[in-house]
Biopython code that builds the backbone (N, CA, C, O; Angstrom):
import numpy as np
from Bio.PDB.StructureBuilder import StructureBuilder

atoms = [
    (1, "MET", "N", (-28.604, 5.258, -1.403)),
    (1, "MET", "CA", (-27.902, 4.447, -0.457)),
    (1, "MET", "C", (-26.409, 4.797, -0.529)),
    (1, "MET", "O", (-25.835, 4.838, -1.617)),
    (2, "SER", "N", (-25.787, 5.048, 0.618)),
    (2, "SER", "CA", (-24.365, 5.395, 0.618)),
    (2, "SER", "C", (-23.517, 4.134, 0.741)),
    (2, "SER", "O", (-23.898, 3.164, 1.397)),
    (3, "GLN", "N", (-22.367, 4.175, 0.097)),
    (3, "GLN", "CA", (-21.450, 3.049, 0.183)),
    (3, "GLN", "C", (-20.463, 3.310, 1.304)),
    (3, "GLN", "O", (-20.023, 4.440, 1.514)),
    (4, "ARG", "N", (-20.122, 2.246, 2.024)),
    (4, "ARG", "CA", (-19.154, 2.374, 3.102)),
    (4, "ARG", "C", (-17.765, 2.089, 2.578)),
    (4, "ARG", "O", (-17.578, 1.411, 1.567)),
    (5, "GLY", "N", (-16.825, 2.613, 3.278)),
    (5, "GLY", "CA", (-15.442, 2.357, 2.931)),
    (5, "GLY", "C", (-14.820, 3.506, 2.165)),
    (5, "GLY", "O", (-15.485, 4.469, 1.782)),
    (6, "VAL", "N", (-13.528, 3.370, 1.959)),
    (6, "VAL", "CA", (-12.740, 4.383, 1.268)),
    (6, "VAL", "C", (-12.989, 4.264, -0.230)),
    (6, "VAL", "O", (-12.892, 3.173, -0.791)),
    (7, "SER", "N", (-13.310, 5.380, -0.880)),
    (7, "SER", "CA", (-13.550, 5.355, -2.323)),
    (7, "SER", "C", (-12.249, 5.061, -3.060)),
    (7, "SER", "O", (-11.161, 5.250, -2.515)),
    (8, "THR", "N", (-12.366, 4.602, -4.292)),
    (8, "THR", "CA", (-11.164, 4.336, -5.085)),
    (8, "THR", "C", (-10.401, 5.634, -5.355)),
    (8, "THR", "O", (-9.172, 5.623, -5.436)),
    (9, "ARG", "N", (-11.105, 6.729, -5.491)),
    (9, "ARG", "CA", (-10.438, 8.025, -5.700)),
    (9, "ARG", "C", (-9.606, 8.395, -4.469)),
    (9, "ARG", "O", (-8.442, 8.772, -4.601)),
    (10, "THR", "N", (-10.191, 8.292, -3.287)),
    (10, "THR", "CA", (-9.454, 8.587, -2.056)),
    (10, "THR", "C", (-8.303, 7.608, -1.879)),
    (10, "THR", "O", (-7.214, 7.998, -1.456)),
    (11, "HIS", "N", (-8.536, 6.338, -2.202)),
    (11, "HIS", "CA", (-7.475, 5.344, -2.107)),
    (11, "HIS", "C", (-6.320, 5.716, -3.040)),
    (11, "HIS", "O", (-5.155, 5.541, -2.682)),
    (12, "GLY", "N", (-6.632, 6.224, -4.223)),
    (12, "GLY", "CA", (-5.603, 6.647, -5.155)),
    (12, "GLY", "C", (-4.751, 7.785, -4.611)),
    (12, "GLY", "O", (-3.533, 7.797, -4.790)),
    (13, "VAL", "N", (-5.394, 8.743, -3.946)),
    (13, "VAL", "CA", (-4.647, 9.832, -3.310)),
    (13, "VAL", "C", (-3.741, 9.257, -2.228)),
    (13, "VAL", "O", (-2.573, 9.632, -2.124)),
    (14, "LEU", "N", (-4.285, 8.344, -1.422)),
    (14, "LEU", "CA", (-3.475, 7.687, -0.384)),
    (14, "LEU", "C", (-2.300, 6.939, -0.995)),
    (14, "LEU", "O", (-1.199, 6.951, -0.445)),
    (15, "ASP", "N", (-2.531, 6.290, -2.130)),
    (15, "ASP", "CA", (-1.441, 5.573, -2.814)),
    (15, "ASP", "C", (-0.300, 6.521, -3.168)),
    (15, "ASP", "O", (0.867, 6.209, -2.928)),
    (16, "LEU", "N", (-0.634, 7.671, -3.736)),
    (16, "LEU", "CA", (0.403, 8.630, -4.139)),
    (16, "LEU", "C", (1.146, 9.188, -2.928)),
    (16, "LEU", "O", (2.372, 9.301, -2.944)),
    (17, "VAL", "N", (0.411, 9.532, -1.892)),
    (17, "VAL", "CA", (1.038, 10.074, -0.677)),
    (17, "VAL", "C", (1.906, 9.008, -0.011)),
    (17, "VAL", "O", (3.033, 9.284, 0.400)),
    (18, "THR", "N", (1.376, 7.792, 0.091)),
    (18, "THR", "CA", (2.122, 6.708, 0.733)),
    (18, "THR", "C", (3.382, 6.373, -0.049)),
    (18, "THR", "O", (4.453, 6.228, 0.539)),
    (19, "SER", "N", (3.269, 6.249, -1.360)),
    (19, "SER", "CA", (4.430, 5.931, -2.189)),
    (19, "SER", "C", (5.525, 6.983, -2.019)),
    (19, "SER", "O", (6.692, 6.652, -1.805)),
    (20, "GLY", "N", (5.142, 8.228, -2.115)),
    (20, "GLY", "CA", (6.109, 9.308, -1.945)),
    (20, "GLY", "C", (6.749, 9.307, -0.570)),
    (20, "GLY", "O", (7.957, 9.498, -0.432)),
    (21, "THR", "N", (5.931, 9.092, 0.440)),
    (21, "THR", "CA", (6.433, 9.050, 1.815)),
    (21, "THR", "C", (7.433, 7.913, 1.995)),
    (21, "THR", "O", (8.496, 8.104, 2.587)),
    (22, "LEU", "N", (7.092, 6.730, 1.484)),
    (22, "LEU", "CA", (7.991, 5.586, 1.614)),
    (22, "LEU", "C", (9.310, 5.819, 0.881)),
    (22, "LEU", "O", (10.364, 5.394, 1.354)),
    (23, "LEU", "N", (9.259, 6.480, -0.252)),
    (23, "LEU", "CA", (10.470, 6.733, -1.032)),
    (23, "LEU", "C", (11.411, 7.718, -0.343)),
    (23, "LEU", "O", (12.629, 7.553, -0.421)),
    (24, "VAL", "N", (10.881, 8.730, 0.322)),
    (24, "VAL", "CA", (11.735, 9.743, 0.958)),
    (24, "VAL", "C", (12.001, 9.472, 2.439)),
    (24, "VAL", "O", (12.887, 10.093, 3.027)),
    (25, "ALA", "N", (11.256, 8.564, 3.045)),
    (25, "ALA", "CA", (11.379, 8.313, 4.486)),
    (25, "ALA", "C", (12.793, 7.961, 4.952)),
    (25, "ALA", "O", (13.230, 8.489, 5.975)),
    (26, "PRO", "N", (13.526, 7.097, 4.251)),
    (26, "PRO", "CA", (14.864, 6.758, 4.760)),
    (26, "PRO", "C", (15.757, 7.988, 4.966)),
    (26, "PRO", "O", (16.453, 8.090, 5.977)),
    (27, "GLY", "N", (15.736, 8.893, 4.033)),
    (27, "GLY", "CA", (16.536, 10.107, 4.169)),
    (27, "GLY", "C", (16.024, 11.020, 5.264)),
    (27, "GLY", "O", (16.807, 11.549, 6.054)),
    (28, "LEU", "N", (14.713, 11.208, 5.315)),
    (28, "LEU", "CA", (14.122, 12.095, 6.319)),
    (28, "LEU", "C", (14.298, 11.564, 7.734)),
    (28, "LEU", "O", (14.467, 12.339, 8.675)),
    (29, "LEU", "N", (14.257, 10.240, 7.887)),
    (29, "LEU", "CA", (14.332, 9.629, 9.213)),
    (29, "LEU", "C", (15.737, 9.187, 9.600)),
    (29, "LEU", "O", (15.941, 8.616, 10.671)),
    (30, "GLY", "N", (16.696, 9.449, 8.734)),
    (30, "GLY", "CA", (18.074, 9.082, 9.039)),
    (30, "GLY", "C", (18.308, 7.585, 9.097)),
    (30, "GLY", "O", (19.040, 7.102, 9.961)),
    (31, "LEU", "N", (17.691, 6.846, 8.184)),
    (31, "LEU", "CA", (17.813, 5.386, 8.184)),
    (31, "LEU", "C", (18.804, 4.872, 7.148)),
    (31, "LEU", "O", (18.958, 3.661, 6.992)),
    (32, "ASN", "N", (19.472, 5.767, 6.442)),
    (32, "ASN", "CA", (20.371, 5.340, 5.377)),
    (32, "ASN", "C", (21.583, 4.551, 5.875)),
    (32, "ASN", "O", (22.259, 3.891, 5.085)),
    (33, "ASP", "N", (21.862, 4.616, 7.184)),
    (33, "ASP", "CA", (22.978, 3.849, 7.730)),
    (33, "ASP", "C", (22.625, 2.364, 7.880)),
    (33, "ASP", "O", (23.503, 1.547, 8.155)),
    (34, "GLU", "N", (21.355, 2.013, 7.703)),
    (34, "GLU", "CA", (20.907, 0.615, 7.778)),
    (34, "GLU", "C", (20.316, 0.251, 6.422)),
    (34, "GLU", "O", (19.138, 0.507, 6.173)),
    (35, "PRO", "N", (21.125, -0.347, 5.536)),
    (35, "PRO", "CA", (20.669, -0.608, 4.164)),
    (35, "PRO", "C", (19.385, -1.433, 4.071)),
    (35, "PRO", "O", (18.570, -1.190, 3.181)),
    (36, "ARG", "N", (19.188, -2.390, 4.957)),
    (36, "ARG", "CA", (17.962, -3.195, 4.878)),
    (36, "ARG", "C", (16.740, -2.361, 5.206)),
    (36, "ARG", "O", (15.715, -2.467, 4.532)),
    (37, "ALA", "N", (16.838, -1.540, 6.226)),
    (37, "ALA", "CA", (15.696, -0.696, 6.620)),
    (37, "ALA", "C", (15.337, 0.287, 5.509)),
    (37, "ALA", "O", (14.164, 0.455, 5.175)),
    (38, "SER", "N", (16.346, 0.929, 4.946)),
    (38, "SER", "CA", (16.057, 1.922, 3.902)),
    (38, "SER", "C", (15.601, 1.263, 2.605)),
    (38, "SER", "O", (14.717, 1.786, 1.926)),
    (39, "SER", "N", (16.186, 0.132, 2.256)),
    (39, "SER", "CA", (15.801, -0.552, 1.011)),
    (39, "SER", "C", (14.362, -1.041, 1.045)),
    (39, "SER", "O", (13.644, -0.923, 0.053)),
    (40, "VAL", "N", (13.936, -1.587, 2.174)),
    (40, "VAL", "CA", (12.562, -2.088, 2.287)),
    (40, "VAL", "C", (11.572, -0.941, 2.066)),
    (40, "VAL", "O", (10.592, -1.099, 1.338)),
    (41, "LEU", "N", (11.823, 0.204, 2.686)),
    (41, "LEU", "CA", (10.922, 1.347, 2.521)),
    (41, "LEU", "C", (10.884, 1.807, 1.065)),
    (41, "LEU", "O", (9.812, 2.041, 0.508)),
    (42, "ARG", "N", (12.053, 1.935, 0.460)),
    (42, "ARG", "CA", (12.104, 2.408, -0.930)),
    (42, "ARG", "C", (11.469, 1.405, -1.898)),
    (42, "ARG", "O", (10.766, 1.798, -2.828)),
    (43, "MET", "N", (11.717, 0.120, -1.679)),
    (43, "MET", "CA", (11.116, -0.889, -2.574)),
    (43, "MET", "C", (9.601, -0.919, -2.421)),
    (43, "MET", "O", (8.883, -1.068, -3.410)),
    (44, "ALA", "N", (9.107, -0.779, -1.191)),
    (44, "ALA", "CA", (7.661, -0.755, -0.978)),
    (44, "ALA", "C", (7.052, 0.473, -1.660)),
    (44, "ALA", "O", (6.003, 0.373, -2.296)),
    (45, "GLY", "N", (7.696, 1.609, -1.531)),
    (45, "GLY", "CA", (7.190, 2.827, -2.170)),
    (45, "GLY", "C", (7.233, 2.759, -3.680)),
    (45, "GLY", "O", (6.270, 3.130, -4.352)),
    (46, "GLY", "N", (8.338, 2.289, -4.214)),
    (46, "GLY", "CA", (8.470, 2.172, -5.668)),
    (46, "GLY", "C", (7.520, 1.143, -6.242)),
    (46, "GLY", "O", (6.904, 1.369, -7.283)),
    (47, "GLY", "N", (7.401, 0.013, -5.565)),
    (47, "GLY", "CA", (6.489, -1.033, -6.022)),
    (47, "GLY", "C", (5.047, -0.565, -6.031)),
    (47, "GLY", "O", (4.313, -0.793, -6.993)),
    (48, "ALA", "N", (4.646, 0.095, -4.943)),
    (48, "ALA", "CA", (3.271, 0.600, -4.860)),
    (48, "ALA", "C", (2.995, 1.637, -5.940)),
    (48, "ALA", "O", (1.899, 1.680, -6.498)),
    (49, "LEU", "N", (3.981, 2.464, -6.232)),
    (49, "LEU", "CA", (3.804, 3.467, -7.286)),
    (49, "LEU", "C", (3.600, 2.800, -8.646)),
    (49, "LEU", "O", (2.742, 3.216, -9.426)),
    (50, "VAL", "N", (4.388, 1.771, -8.923)),
    (50, "VAL", "CA", (4.271, 1.071, -10.208)),
    (50, "VAL", "C", (2.920, 0.386, -10.341)),
    (50, "VAL", "O", (2.234, 0.571, -11.346)),
    (51, "TYR", "N", (2.521, -0.414, -9.329)),
    (51, "TYR", "CA", (1.249, -1.120, -9.496)),
    (51, "TYR", "C", (0.054, -0.185, -9.393)),
    (51, "TYR", "O", (-1.024, -0.514, -9.888)),
    (52, "SER", "N", (0.218, 0.969, -8.763)),
    (52, "SER", "CA", (-0.861, 1.964, -8.765)),
    (52, "SER", "C", (-1.067, 2.530, -10.166)),
    (52, "SER", "O", (-2.200, 2.747, -10.598)),
    (53, "MET", "N", (0.043, 2.767, -10.874)),
    (53, "MET", "CA", (-0.066, 3.281, -12.251)),
    (53, "MET", "C", (-0.677, 2.254, -13.197)),
    (53, "MET", "O", (-1.168, 2.607, -14.270)),
    (54, "LEU", "N", (-0.648, 0.982, -12.802)),
    (54, "LEU", "CA", (-1.205, -0.087, -13.635)),
    (54, "LEU", "C", (-2.616, -0.501, -13.223)),
    (54, "LEU", "O", (-3.192, -1.416, -13.812)),
    (55, "THR", "N", (-3.173, 0.169, -12.214)),
    (55, "THR", "CA", (-4.474, -0.207, -11.664)),
    (55, "THR", "C", (-5.622, 0.454, -12.413)),
    (55, "THR", "O", (-5.516, 1.599, -12.854)),
    (56, "ASP", "N", (-6.700, -0.271, -12.546)),
    (56, "ASP", "CA", (-7.916, 0.224, -13.198)),
    (56, "ASP", "C", (-8.733, 1.038, -12.188)),
    (56, "ASP", "O", (-9.754, 0.581, -11.674)),
    (57, "TYR", "N", (-8.247, 2.270, -11.918)),
    (57, "TYR", "CA", (-8.966, 3.221, -11.071)),
    (57, "TYR", "C", (-8.580, 4.622, -11.514)),
    (57, "TYR", "O", (-7.833, 4.786, -12.479)),
    (58, "GLU", "N", (-9.078, 5.622, -10.823)),
    (58, "GLU", "CA", (-8.942, 7.010, -11.271)),
    (58, "GLU", "C", (-7.496, 7.451, -11.509)),
    (58, "GLU", "O", (-7.245, 8.291, -12.373)),
    (59, "PHE", "N", (-6.563, 6.908, -10.771)),
    (59, "PHE", "CA", (-5.176, 7.353, -10.882)),
    (59, "PHE", "C", (-4.305, 6.430, -11.727)),
    (59, "PHE", "O", (-3.108, 6.675, -11.876)),
    (60, "GLY", "N", (-4.887, 5.383, -12.275)),
    (60, "GLY", "CA", (-4.120, 4.467, -13.104)),
    (60, "GLY", "C", (-3.830, 5.052, -14.478)),
    (60, "GLY", "O", (-4.703, 5.654, -15.104)),
    (61, "LEU", "N", (-2.620, 4.875, -14.936)),
    (61, "LEU", "CA", (-2.242, 5.356, -16.263)),
    (61, "LEU", "C", (-2.504, 4.293, -17.326)),
    (61, "LEU", "O", (-2.946, 4.605, -18.431)),
    (62, "VAL", "N", (-2.228, 3.043, -16.984)),
    (62, "VAL", "CA", (-2.471, 1.895, -17.861)),
    (62, "VAL", "C", (-3.357, 0.953, -17.060)),
    (62, "VAL", "O", (-2.870, 0.255, -16.171)),
    (63, "LYS", "N", (-4.616, 0.926, -17.353)),
    (63, "LYS", "CA", (-5.607, 0.259, -16.503)),
    (63, "LYS", "C", (-5.652, -1.256, -16.759)),
    (63, "LYS", "O", (-6.565, -1.770, -17.404)),
    (64, "LEU", "N", (-4.640, -1.946, -16.234)),
    (64, "LEU", "CA", (-4.536, -3.394, -16.430)),
    (64, "LEU", "C", (-4.928, -4.200, -15.193)),
    (64, "LEU", "O", (-5.495, -5.286, -15.312)),
    (65, "LEU", "N", (-4.635, -3.683, -14.032)),
    (65, "LEU", "CA", (-4.775, -4.422, -12.781)),
    (65, "LEU", "C", (-6.126, -4.126, -12.129)),
    (65, "LEU", "O", (-6.428, -2.965, -11.853)),
    (66, "PRO", "N", (-6.944, -5.151, -11.879)),
    (66, "PRO", "CA", (-8.224, -4.905, -11.195)),
    (66, "PRO", "C", (-7.991, -4.374, -9.775)),
    (66, "PRO", "O", (-6.972, -4.677, -9.154)),
    (67, "MET", "N", (-8.924, -3.597, -9.276)),
    (67, "MET", "CA", (-8.791, -3.016, -7.942)),
    (67, "MET", "C", (-8.639, -4.096, -6.876)),
    (67, "MET", "O", (-7.879, -3.919, -5.924)),
    (68, "ARG", "N", (-9.347, -5.208, -7.023)),
    (68, "ARG", "CA", (-9.208, -6.291, -6.039)),
    (68, "ARG", "C", (-7.772, -6.787, -5.964)),
    (68, "ARG", "O", (-7.262, -7.040, -4.873)),
    (69, "ALA", "N", (-7.121, -6.927, -7.100)),
    (69, "ALA", "CA", (-5.719, -7.363, -7.133)),
    (69, "ALA", "C", (-4.821, -6.297, -6.505)),
    (69, "ALA", "O", (-3.887, -6.619, -5.769)),
    (70, "HIS", "N", (-5.104, -5.043, -6.795)),
    (70, "HIS", "CA", (-4.345, -3.935, -6.215)),
    (70, "HIS", "C", (-4.436, -3.990, -4.687)),
    (70, "HIS", "O", (-3.427, -3.862, -3.994)),
    (71, "LEU", "N", (-5.649, -4.180, -4.173)),
    (71, "LEU", "CA", (-5.837, -4.224, -2.719)),
    (71, "LEU", "C", (-5.139, -5.429, -2.096)),
    (71, "LEU", "O", (-4.606, -5.335, -0.990)),
    (72, "ALA", "N", (-5.140, -6.553, -2.796)),
    (72, "ALA", "CA", (-4.424, -7.737, -2.301)),
    (72, "ALA", "C", (-2.918, -7.445, -2.239)),
    (72, "ALA", "O", (-2.239, -7.854, -1.297)),
    (73, "MET", "N", (-2.409, -6.742, -3.244)),
    (73, "MET", "CA", (-0.992, -6.375, -3.244)),
    (73, "MET", "C", (-0.685, -5.378, -2.128)),
    (73, "MET", "O", (0.367, -5.463, -1.494)),
    (74, "ASP", "N", (-1.589, -4.443, -1.886)),
    (74, "ASP", "CA", (-1.416, -3.511, -0.764)),
    (74, "ASP", "C", (-1.337, -4.270, 0.559)),
    (74, "ASP", "O", (-0.472, -3.993, 1.389)),
    (75, "ALA", "N", (-2.237, -5.221, 0.749)),
    (75, "ALA", "CA", (-2.262, -5.980, 2.004)),
    (75, "ALA", "C", (-0.980, -6.797, 2.177)),
    (75, "ALA", "O", (-0.403, -6.827, 3.264)),
    (76, "ALA", "N", (-0.540, -7.450, 1.117)),
    (76, "ALA", "CA", (0.683, -8.251, 1.182)),
    (76, "ALA", "C", (1.904, -7.362, 1.430)),
    (76, "ALA", "O", (2.759, -7.687, 2.253)),
    (77, "SER", "N", (1.976, -6.254, 0.720)),
    (77, "SER", "CA", (3.086, -5.322, 0.902)),
    (77, "SER", "C", (3.098, -4.770, 2.325)),
    (77, "SER", "O", (4.149, -4.680, 2.959)),
    (78, "GLY", "N", (1.918, -4.403, 2.817)),
    (78, "GLY", "CA", (1.821, -3.870, 4.176)),
    (78, "GLY", "C", (2.232, -4.881, 5.232)),
    (78, "GLY", "O", (2.924, -4.541, 6.191)),
    (79, "ALA", "N", (1.802, -6.127, 5.052)),
    (79, "ALA", "CA", (2.176, -7.170, 6.013)),
    (79, "ALA", "C", (3.684, -7.393, 6.015)),
    (79, "ALA", "O", (4.293, -7.548, 7.074)),
    (80, "PHE", "N", (4.288, -7.409, 4.815)),
    (80, "PHE", "CA", (5.742, -7.574, 4.750)),
    (80, "PHE", "C", (6.444, -6.358, 5.347)),
    (80, "PHE", "O", (7.390, -6.506, 6.120)),
    (81, "LEU", "N", (5.989, -5.163, 4.994)),
    (81, "LEU", "CA", (6.607, -3.944, 5.501)),
    (81, "LEU", "C", (6.572, -3.913, 7.031)),
    (81, "LEU", "O", (7.573, -3.594, 7.671)),
    (82, "ALA", "N", (5.420, -4.242, 7.609)),
    (82, "ALA", "CA", (5.272, -4.210, 9.064)),
    (82, "ALA", "C", (6.142, -5.251, 9.770)),
    (82, "ALA", "O", (6.618, -5.009, 10.879)),
    (83, "SER", "N", (6.349, -6.389, 9.145)),
    (83, "SER", "CA", (7.124, -7.459, 9.785)),
    (83, "SER", "C", (8.607, -7.445, 9.401)),
    (83, "SER", "O", (9.408, -8.142, 10.024)),
    (84, "SER", "N", (8.977, -6.674, 8.396)),
    (84, "SER", "CA", (10.348, -6.695, 7.878)),
    (84, "SER", "C", (11.439, -6.384, 8.909)),
    (84, "SER", "O", (12.519, -6.969, 8.824)),
    (85, "PRO", "N", (11.206, -5.491, 9.878)),
    (85, "PRO", "CA", (12.290, -5.239, 10.836)),
    (85, "PRO", "C", (12.709, -6.495, 11.615)),
    (85, "PRO", "O", (13.879, -6.666, 11.959)),
    (86, "TRP", "N", (11.747, -7.352, 11.880)),
    (86, "TRP", "CA", (12.051, -8.580, 12.622)),
    (86, "TRP", "C", (12.494, -9.683, 11.680)),
    (86, "TRP", "O", (13.394, -10.457, 12.005)),
    (87, "LEU", "N", (11.875, -9.760, 10.527)),
    (87, "LEU", "CA", (12.275, -10.775, 9.543)),
    (87, "LEU", "C", (13.705, -10.549, 9.048)),
    (87, "LEU", "O", (14.448, -11.507, 8.833)),
    (88, "LEU", "N", (14.082, -9.302, 8.869)),
    (88, "LEU", "CA", (15.393, -8.980, 8.304)),
    (88, "LEU", "C", (16.421, -8.571, 9.356)),
    (88, "LEU", "O", (17.571, -8.286, 9.022)),
    (89, "GLY", "N", (16.008, -8.542, 10.630)),
    (89, "GLY", "CA", (16.943, -8.358, 11.727)),
    (89, "GLY", "C", (17.377, -6.950, 12.067)),
    (89, "GLY", "O", (18.356, -6.781, 12.794)),
    (90, "PHE", "N", (16.694, -5.929, 11.573)),
    (90, "PHE", "CA", (17.124, -4.578, 11.914)),
    (90, "PHE", "C", (16.289, -3.941, 13.028)),
    (90, "PHE", "O", (16.542, -2.797, 13.405)),
    (91, "ALA", "N", (15.306, -4.658, 13.554)),
    (91, "ALA", "CA", (14.510, -4.138, 14.668)),
    (91, "ALA", "C", (15.381, -3.904, 15.897)),
    (91, "ALA", "O", (15.103, -3.022, 16.709)),
    (92, "LYS", "N", (16.432, -4.701, 16.023)),
    (92, "LYS", "CA", (17.317, -4.600, 17.195)),
    (92, "LYS", "C", (18.026, -3.245, 17.283)),
    (92, "LYS", "O", (18.565, -2.893, 18.332)),
    (93, "ASN", "N", (18.024, -2.487, 16.182)),
    (93, "ASN", "CA", (18.660, -1.168, 16.173)),
    (93, "ASN", "C", (17.837, -0.111, 16.896)),
    (93, "ASN", "O", (18.317, 1.002, 17.108)),
    (94, "GLY", "N", (16.612, -0.438, 17.277)),
    (94, "GLY", "CA", (15.783, 0.494, 18.040)),
    (94, "GLY", "C", (14.536, 0.931, 17.296)),
    (94, "GLY", "O", (14.381, 0.677, 16.102)),
    (95, "PRO", "N", (13.646, 1.598, 18.030)),
    (95, "PRO", "CA", (12.343, 2.000, 17.482)),
    (95, "PRO", "C", (12.439, 2.866, 16.230)),
    (95, "PRO", "O", (11.575, 2.783, 15.357)),
    (96, "ARG", "N", (13.467, 3.687, 16.130)),
    (96, "ARG", "CA", (13.618, 4.539, 14.944)),
    (96, "ARG", "C", (13.693, 3.686, 13.682)),
    (96, "ARG", "O", (13.328, 4.144, 12.599)),
    (97, "TYR", "N", (14.166, 2.450, 13.818)),
    (97, "TYR", "CA", (14.333, 1.572, 12.661)),
    (97, "TYR", "C", (13.121, 0.677, 12.408)),
    (97, "TYR", "O", (12.885, 0.267, 11.272)),
    (98, "TRP", "N", (12.354, 0.371, 13.450)),
    (98, "TRP", "CA", (11.214, -0.522, 13.213)),
    (98, "TRP", "C", (9.869, 0.192, 13.217)),
    (98, "TRP", "O", (8.938, -0.271, 12.556)),
    (99, "LEU", "N", (9.734, 1.292, 13.930)),
    (99, "LEU", "CA", (8.428, 1.949, 14.052)),
    (99, "LEU", "C", (7.876, 2.460, 12.722)),
    (99, "LEU", "O", (6.691, 2.255, 12.458)),
    (100, "PRO", "N", (8.672, 3.116, 11.868)),
    (100, "PRO", "CA", (8.110, 3.562, 10.578)),
    (100, "PRO", "C", (7.580, 2.401, 9.734)),
    (100, "PRO", "O", (6.538, 2.514, 9.088)),
    (101, "HIS", "N", (8.308, 1.295, 9.750)),
    (101, "HIS", "CA", (7.899, 0.121, 8.971)),
    (101, "HIS", "C", (6.590, -0.452, 9.516)),
    (101, "HIS", "O", (5.679, -0.785, 8.759)),
    (102, "ALA", "N", (6.518, -0.558, 10.833)),
    (102, "ALA", "CA", (5.315, -1.119, 11.465)),
    (102, "ALA", "C", (4.095, -0.231, 11.220)),
    (102, "ALA", "O", (3.019, -0.730, 10.890)),
    (103, "LEU", "N", (4.262, 1.083, 11.380)),
    (103, "LEU", "CA", (3.128, 1.995, 11.194)),
    (103, "LEU", "C", (2.678, 2.088, 9.737)),
    (103, "LEU", "O", (1.485, 2.017, 9.443)),
    (104, "MET", "N", (3.636, 2.245, 8.836)),
    (104, "MET", "CA", (3.269, 2.342, 7.417)),
    (104, "MET", "C", (2.680, 1.020, 6.920)),
    (104, "MET", "O", (1.727, 1.019, 6.141)),
    (105, "GLY", "N", (3.239, -0.090, 7.363)),
    (105, "GLY", "CA", (2.712, -1.395, 6.965)),
    (105, "GLY", "C", (1.295, -1.601, 7.471)),
    (105, "GLY", "O", (0.424, -2.063, 6.734)),
    (106, "ALA", "N", (1.069, -1.257, 8.734)),
    (106, "ALA", "CA", (-0.283, -1.393, 9.300)),
    (106, "ALA", "C", (-1.263, -0.489, 8.557)),
    (106, "ALA", "O", (-2.409, -0.873, 8.323)),
    (107, "GLY", "N", (-0.817, 0.703, 8.190)),
    (107, "GLY", "CA", (-1.670, 1.617, 7.430)),
    (107, "GLY", "C", (-2.035, 1.060, 6.068)),
    (107, "GLY", "O", (-3.169, 1.213, 5.613)),
    (108, "GLU", "N", (-1.076, 0.412, 5.413)),
    (108, "GLU", "CA", (-1.357, -0.202, 4.103)),
    (108, "GLU", "C", (-2.394, -1.316, 4.225)),
    (108, "GLU", "O", (-3.316, -1.413, 3.415)),
    (109, "VAL", "N", (-2.231, -2.145, 5.240)),
    (109, "VAL", "CA", (-3.187, -3.240, 5.453)),
    (109, "VAL", "C", (-4.570, -2.663, 5.753)),
    (109, "VAL", "O", (-5.565, -3.142, 5.210)),
    (110, "LEU", "N", (-4.645, -1.657, 6.597)),
    (110, "LEU", "CA", (-5.926, -1.026, 6.937)),
    (110, "LEU", "C", (-6.582, -0.433, 5.687)),
    (110, "LEU", "O", (-7.784, -0.599, 5.480)),
    (111, "ALA", "N", (-5.805, 0.250, 4.864)),
    (111, "ALA", "CA", (-6.363, 0.832, 3.630)),
    (111, "ALA", "C", (-6.885, -0.260, 2.709)),
    (111, "ALA", "O", (-7.932, -0.101, 2.082)),
    (112, "ALA", "N", (-6.155, -1.370, 2.626)),
    (112, "ALA", "CA", (-6.586, -2.472, 1.763)),
    (112, "ALA", "C", (-7.895, -3.072, 2.261)),
    (112, "ALA", "O", (-8.763, -3.431, 1.466)),
    (113, "LEU", "N", (-8.032, -3.179, 3.573)),
    (113, "LEU", "CA", (-9.238, -3.793, 4.141)),
    (113, "LEU", "C", (-10.462, -2.887, 4.094)),
    (113, "LEU", "O", (-11.590, -3.378, 4.126)),
    (114, "THR", "N", (-10.261, -1.592, 4.020)),
    (114, "THR", "CA", (-11.388, -0.658, 4.122)),
    (114, "THR", "C", (-11.748, 0.028, 2.799)),
    (114, "THR", "O", (-12.695, 0.812, 2.748)),
    (115, "SER", "N", (-11.008, -0.258, 1.747)),
    (115, "SER", "CA", (-11.275, 0.405, 0.458)),
    (115, "SER", "C", (-12.277, -0.350, -0.388)),
    (115, "SER", "O", (-12.347, -1.578, -0.354)),
    (116, "ARG", "N", (-13.051, 0.405, -1.147)),
    (116, "ARG", "CA", (-14.003, -0.189, -2.087)),
    (116, "ARG", "C", (-13.261, -0.752, -3.295)),
    (116, "ARG", "O", (-12.140, -0.343, -3.600)),
    (117, "THR", "N", (-13.891, -1.673, -3.959)),
    (117, "THR", "CA", (-13.271, -2.258, -5.158)),
    (117, "THR", "C", (-13.745, -1.534, -6.419)),
    (117, "THR", "O", (-13.201, -1.782, -7.495)),
    (118, "ARG", "N", (-14.739, -0.649, -6.324)),
    (118, "ARG", "CA", (-15.229, 0.141, -7.476)),
    (118, "ARG", "C", (-15.510, 1.552, -7.050)),
    (118, "ARG", "O", (-15.928, 2.372, -7.868)),
]
sb = StructureBuilder()
sb.init_structure("model")
sb.init_model(0)
sb.init_chain("A")
sb.init_seg("    ")
for serial, (resi, resn, name, xyz) in enumerate(atoms, 1):
    if name == "N":
        sb.init_residue(resn, " ", resi, " ")
    sb.init_atom(name, np.array(xyz, "f"), 0.0, 1.0, " ", f" {name:<3s}", serial, name[0])
structure = sb.get_structure()
């Protein structure tokens, strides 16, 4: 019988790619002139990297955090990331400032909802 959803191994690869992308995105997208926009991306990337290293899955270094908790943190982080341009007031600067947050946040929520817990 096959299991549906994203495997924890694939989710771990996504975690590393997403974390790295979030950390470098402000510079690549020219968002450094808006401290709130760039800080939110970097904090989301750094936070995800830390809790990924603490997760009990293939890519965890210190296996303390259950996968269910990791996925809940992904969903919460994604929801905040997607809504942050409006919550923090930088959406008014244009799509270049809100679109990366909305897309990456939605992707985090989708990954959290579709990933296996084992």
